[in-house]
N, CA, C and O of each residue as an XYZ file, in Angstrom:
376
protein
N     -19.356    145.184    148.188
C     -18.331    144.823    149.140
C     -18.398    143.316    149.414
O     -19.470    142.747    149.618
N     -17.209    142.690    149.411
C     -17.125    141.261    149.665
C     -17.194    140.981    151.154
O     -16.675    141.735    151.977
N     -17.845    139.883    151.473
C     -17.821    139.454    152.861
C     -16.528    138.680    153.098
O     -15.806    138.354    152.156
N     -16.247    138.393    154.352
C     -15.010    137.692    154.700
C     -14.925    136.337    154.016
O     -13.872    135.968    153.497
N     -16.027    135.595    154.013
C     -15.971    134.263    153.421
C     -15.849    134.322    151.899
O     -15.253    133.424    151.303
N     -16.389    135.339    151.263
C     -16.247    135.477    149.810
C     -14.803    135.815    149.438
O     -14.273    135.312    148.448
N     -14.187    136.659    150.230
C     -12.789    137.009    149.998
C     -11.887    135.782    150.190
O     -10.980    135.531    149.397
N     -12.158    135.029    151.256
C     -11.393    133.810    151.514
C     -11.594    132.811    150.382
O     -10.644    132.166    149.937
N     -12.826    132.686    149.922
C     -13.128    131.776    148.818
C     -12.349    132.178    147.572
O     -11.777    131.317    146.903
N     -12.315    133.442    147.254
C     -11.590    133.935    146.088
C     -10.088    133.657    146.230
O      -9.441    133.225    145.276
N      -9.544    133.905    147.418
C      -8.120    133.653    147.650
C      -7.787    132.174    147.502
O      -6.769    131.816    146.909
N      -8.649    131.316    148.044
C      -8.413    129.877    147.933
C      -8.542    129.399    146.485
O      -7.796    128.518    146.057
N      -9.469    129.964    145.739
C      -9.600    129.630    144.317
C      -8.328    130.016    143.565
O      -7.829    129.246    142.744
N      -7.808    131.204    143.847
C      -6.569    131.651    143.200
C      -5.396    130.741    143.573
O      -4.581    130.384    142.722
N      -5.323    130.373    144.845
C      -4.253    129.488    145.297
C      -4.363    128.127    144.606
O      -3.357    127.544    144.202
N      -5.590    127.631    144.476
C      -5.808    126.358    143.790
C      -5.378    126.431    142.332
O      -4.775    125.492    141.813
N      -5.685    127.538    141.673
C      -5.270    127.727    140.282
C      -3.753    127.752    140.158
O      -3.190    127.161    139.236
N      -3.091    128.438    141.091
C      -1.626    128.498    141.091
C      -1.018    127.118    141.297
O      -0.041    126.763    140.639
N      -1.599    126.332    142.218
C      -1.089    124.989    142.480
C      -1.268    124.082    141.263
O      -0.382    123.285    140.954
N      -2.390    124.194    140.577
C      -2.617    123.410    139.366
C      -1.615    123.786    138.277
O      -1.088    122.927    137.570
N      -1.368    125.083    138.159
C      -0.402    125.548    137.160
C       0.992    124.995    137.478
O       1.691    124.524    136.581
N       1.391    125.050    138.740
C       2.705    124.545    139.150
C       2.796    123.033    138.945
O       3.836    122.518    138.535
N       1.700    122.325    139.233
C       1.669    120.874    139.019
C       1.909    120.549    137.550
O       2.676    119.642    137.225
N       1.250    121.293    136.665
C       1.422    121.069    135.229
C       2.848    121.372    134.783
O       3.407    120.655    133.952
N       3.438    122.434    135.334
C       4.826    122.770    135.004
C       5.773    121.669    135.468
O       6.685    121.284    134.735
N       5.561    121.161    136.684
C       6.409    120.088    137.214
C       6.250    118.805    136.397
O       7.229    118.095    136.164
N       5.045    118.509    135.970
C       4.816    117.324    135.142
C       5.573    117.455    133.823
O       6.162    116.491    133.334
N       5.550    118.646    133.262
C       6.281    118.887    132.012
C       7.778    118.751    132.222
O       8.463    118.135    131.405
N       8.300    119.321    133.312
C       9.729    119.215    133.624
C      10.128    117.759    133.861
O      11.202    117.329    133.438
N       9.268    117.007    134.533
C       9.544    115.600    134.802
C       9.593    114.806    133.500
O      10.477    113.971    133.313
N       8.643    115.066    132.598
C       8.637    114.372    131.306
C       9.894    114.683    130.514
O      10.484    113.791    129.904
N      10.307    115.944    130.519
C      11.512    116.346    129.805
C      12.737    115.655    130.395
O      13.586    115.154    129.658
N      12.827    115.630    131.719
C      13.964    114.981    132.378
C      13.969    113.485    132.099
O      15.031    112.900    131.886
N      12.802    112.862    132.099
C      12.710    111.425    131.830
C      13.167    111.120    130.402
O      13.902    110.158    130.178
N      12.737    111.934    129.443
C      13.161    111.739    128.059
C      14.670    111.915    127.930
O      15.328    111.145    127.231
N      15.215    112.917    128.596
C      16.656    113.171    128.561
C      17.422    111.998    129.155
O      18.432    111.565    128.600
N      16.945    111.489    130.270
C      17.589    110.360    130.930
C      17.552    109.118    130.045
O      18.558    108.424    129.898
N      16.404    108.844    129.465
C      16.295    107.677    128.594
C      17.217    107.796    127.387
O      17.772    106.799    126.927
N      17.380    109.001    126.879
C      18.300    109.227    125.765
C      19.731    108.947    126.200
O      20.486    108.296    125.478
N      20.103    109.435    127.376
C      21.466    109.227    127.875
C      21.740    107.760    128.186
O      22.841    107.272    127.933
N      20.764    107.059    128.725
C      20.951    105.651    129.052
C      21.158    104.836    127.778
O      21.955    103.898    127.758
N      20.447    105.191    126.732
C      20.571    104.422    125.489
C      21.789    104.835    124.671
O      22.135    104.150    123.708
N      22.449    105.939    125.028
C      23.631    106.418    124.312
C      24.883    105.868    124.978
O      25.202    106.233    126.110
N      25.584    105.001    124.284
C      26.776    104.370    124.855
C      27.927    105.344    125.054
O      28.901    105.012    125.730
N      27.838    106.532    124.485
C      28.904    107.525    124.650
C      28.784    108.291    125.959
O      29.701    109.026    126.323
N      27.672    108.135    126.676
C      27.492    108.812    127.952
C      28.187    107.980    129.030
O      27.745    106.874    129.338
N      29.272    108.508    129.604
C      30.066    107.708    130.545
C      29.319    107.402    131.841
O      28.663    108.267    132.422
N      29.438    106.148    132.278
C      28.921    105.763    133.580
C      27.462    105.402    133.640
O      27.044    104.711    134.570
N      26.678    105.838    132.695
C      25.237    105.612    132.785
C      24.895    104.140    132.582
O      24.036    103.602    133.280
N      25.554    103.495    131.643
C      25.236    102.101    131.377
C      25.604    101.198    132.545
O      24.981    100.153    132.735
N      26.615    101.586    133.339
C      27.018    100.779    134.488
C      25.888    100.634    135.494
O      25.769     99.605    136.159
N      25.068    101.653    135.603
C      23.986    101.641    136.579
C      22.631    101.772    135.886
O      21.695    102.348    136.440
N      22.537    101.235    134.680
C      21.336    101.392    133.872
C      20.092    100.870    134.586
O      19.045    101.516    134.552
N      20.196     99.708    135.232
C      19.032     99.157    135.914
C      18.560    100.081    137.027
O      17.360    100.278    137.217
N      19.512    100.645    137.758
C      19.154    101.564    138.837
C      18.488    102.810    138.281
O      17.500    103.298    138.829
N      19.035    103.316    137.197
C      18.508    104.549    136.612
C      17.091    104.323    136.107
O      16.192    105.118    136.382
N      16.897    103.245    135.374
C      15.581    102.975    134.815
C      14.605    102.480    135.873
O      13.399    102.694    135.757
N      15.131    101.811    136.918
C      14.270    101.287    137.971
C      13.799    102.344    138.940
O      12.832    102.134    139.672
N      14.469    103.475    138.955
C      14.065    104.570    139.822
C      14.539    104.413    141.249
O      15.472    103.663    141.535
N      13.891    105.125    142.127
C      14.283    105.221    143.530
C      14.336    103.855    144.207
O      15.257    103.584    144.976
N      13.354    102.990    143.930
C      13.315    101.675    144.574
C      14.546    100.849    144.226
O      15.116    100.186    145.093
N      14.957    100.884    142.966
C      16.132    100.115    142.552
C      17.390    100.649    143.212
O      18.254     99.872    143.619
N      17.504    101.960    143.323
C      18.678    102.568    143.941
C      18.728    102.201    145.416
O      19.783    101.814    145.919
N      17.608    102.316    146.115
C      17.578    101.980    147.542
C      17.895    100.507    147.765
O      18.586    100.161    148.724
N      17.398     99.637    146.888
C      17.677     98.207    147.011
C      19.168     97.935    146.822
O      19.760     97.153    147.566
N      19.769     98.581    145.829
C      21.198     98.391    145.577
C      22.024     98.910    146.753
O      23.013     98.286    147.135
N      21.630    100.037    147.326
C      22.353    100.592    148.469
C      22.261     99.668    149.672
O      23.242     99.490    150.394
N      21.094     99.081    149.896
C      20.947     98.183    151.045
C      21.773     96.923    150.843
O      22.302     96.380    151.813
N      21.898     96.442    149.609
C      22.740     95.283    149.324
C      24.204     95.629    149.568
O      24.952     94.806    150.096
N      24.624     96.841    149.188
C      26.002     97.274    149.412
C      26.308     97.340    150.902
O      27.378     96.914    151.336
N      25.385     97.864    151.677
C      25.594     97.984    153.122
C      25.735     96.608    153.755
O      26.566     96.419    154.643
N      24.937     95.649    153.310
C      25.009     94.303    153.858
C      26.348     93.658    153.538
O      26.910     92.952    154.376
N      26.865     93.889    152.343
C      28.119     93.259    151.945
C      29.330     93.923    152.601
O      30.403     93.323    152.662
N      29.172     95.142    153.087
C      30.282     95.867    153.699
C      30.358     95.678    155.209
O      31.289     96.175    155.843
N      29.396     94.969    155.796
C      29.397     94.798    157.241
C      30.634     94.027    157.661
O      31.003     93.038    157.027
N      31.272     94.478    158.730
C      32.487     93.856    159.250
C      32.088     92.757    160.228
O      31.431     93.033    161.231
N      32.479     91.513    159.948
C      32.084     90.423    160.850
C      32.706     90.566    162.233
O      32.171     90.018    163.197
N      33.827     91.291    162.360
C      34.477     91.477    163.651
C      33.962     92.697    164.390
O      34.424     93.000    165.490
N      33.005     93.402    163.794
C      32.498     94.634    164.387
C      31.890     94.337    165.752
O      31.196     93.334    165.922
N      32.142     95.180    166.692
C      31.594     95.021    168.022
C      32.539     94.282    168.958
O      32.274     94.195    170.157
N      33.631     93.754    168.434
C      34.602     93.055    169.267
C      35.756     93.993    169.557
O      36.779     93.876    168.883
N      35.678     94.882    170.474
C      36.679     95.852    170.898
C      38.002     95.847    170.149
O      38.243     94.979    169.310
N      38.850     96.803    170.448
C      40.168     96.874    169.859
C      40.230     97.695    168.595
O      41.311     97.856    168.028
N      39.131     98.210    168.139
C      39.126     99.001    166.919
C      39.790    100.341    167.125
O      39.762    100.894    168.224
N      40.381    100.861    166.079
C      41.080    102.135    166.184
C      40.258    103.284    165.625
O      40.666    104.443    165.702
N      39.131    102.969    165.075
C      38.331    104.002    164.441
C      37.830    104.994    165.488
O      37.192    104.604    166.466
N      38.116    106.249    165.282
C      37.655    107.291    166.194
C      38.465    107.395    167.464
O      38.125    108.190    168.340
N      39.535    106.612    167.595
C      40.315    106.614    168.831
C      41.565    107.478    168.708
O      42.429    107.459    169.585
N      41.657    108.234    167.619
C      42.790    109.109    167.457
C      43.991    108.405    166.854
O      45.056    109.009    166.723
N      43.846    107.159    166.489
C      44.935    106.394    165.892
C      45.156    106.853    164.460
O      44.207    107.043    163.699
N      46.416    107.025    164.110
C      46.735    107.451    162.747
C      47.910    106.617    162.264
O      48.989    106.614    162.857
N      47.668    105.920    161.182
C      48.711    105.052    160.618
C      49.777    105.915    159.962
O      49.462    106.865    159.245
N      51.042    105.582    160.211
C      52.163    106.311    159.635
C      52.186    106.114    158.135
O      51.919    105.017    157.646
N      52.501    107.165    157.404
C      52.538    107.080    155.948
C      53.907    106.787    155.442
O      54.109    106.683    154.233
């Protein structure tokens, strides 16, 4: 008969094995996705990918940097000076 701590030890060992297996599966999926992405980026027939090639190859940091640059360029210099119609129920006639 197993004691409580032996049973817990066995359960934790099994959980650790499952986590290692899942980690290996995710690493394999990530490698496959990376290879697929690199193939698409280098293929000029894939629409839109070359336009953002630096972002795609640069990863999350490049995308976040590009988004922050876009936000800075879209800031309205008149923002904060009353009179805006946004959210006030104003609707321009079509």
